[in-house]
LOMAR-72629 format. One line per 2 residues: number of its first residue (from 1); their letters; for each residue y, z, x of C-alpha. Coordinates in pm, whole numbers. Example, Ala and Ser with C-alpha at 12.3 -4.5 7.8 and 13.67 -1.06 7.14 Angstrom:
BEGIN
1	as	-450 780 1230; -106 714 1367
***
This chain:
BEGIN
1	me	31 -852 -573; 81 -478 -551
3	tk	-226 -261 -496; -192 -88 -833
5	eq	-178 -427 -1004; -492 -541 -820
7	vl	-681 -227 -927; -564 -259 -1288
9	ea	-649 -631 -1298; -1001 -561 -1167
11	mk	-1049 -303 -1442; -928 -541 -1712
13	ka	-1150 -826 -1590; -1458 -602 -1580
15	ge	-1420 -509 -1946; -1598 -179 -1893
17	pl	-1521 156 -1729; -1552 141 -1349
19	nt	-1595 399 -1076; -1396 385 -754
21	gk	-1681 231 -555; -1707 -64 -792
23	iv	-1329 -119 -781; -1344 -121 -399
25	el	-1623 -379 -420; -1436 -602 -668
27	tg	-1097 -592 -495; -1203 -584 -131
29	le	-950 -307 -64; -1019 6 141
31	rk	-1135 309 -55; -839 527 46
33	vv	-599 255 -74; -781 231 -408
35	dk	-784 612 -443; -408 625 -389
37	am	-343 347 -640; -569 512 -897
39	ne	-394 847 -854; -62 675 -923
41	lk	-204 495 -1228; -348 826 -1358
43	ae	-10 998 -1316; 161 714 -1506
45	gt	-98 736 -1784; -195 371 -1736
47	iv	-568 443 -1698; -795 688 -1879
49	sp	-1140 829 -1813; -1390 781 -2098
51	rr	-1652 968 -1893; -1665 1156 -1567
53	cy	-1576 945 -1260; -1527 622 -1459
55	wq	-1188 473 -1543; -1048 203 -1766
57	pk	-704 77 -1871; -547 273 -2154
***
């Protein structure tokens, strides 16, 4: 599974907005890898931020 897919899947399973630290905890990936994947997802418009520093699928 691609990193972006893992991050997105973790967000969907949580059912609530997550911060980067929680995504790292849920996926077991390194923080820099999660940051990169999230930046790509943000650029694609796949995830949105309902409040500062928290993200969820669009």
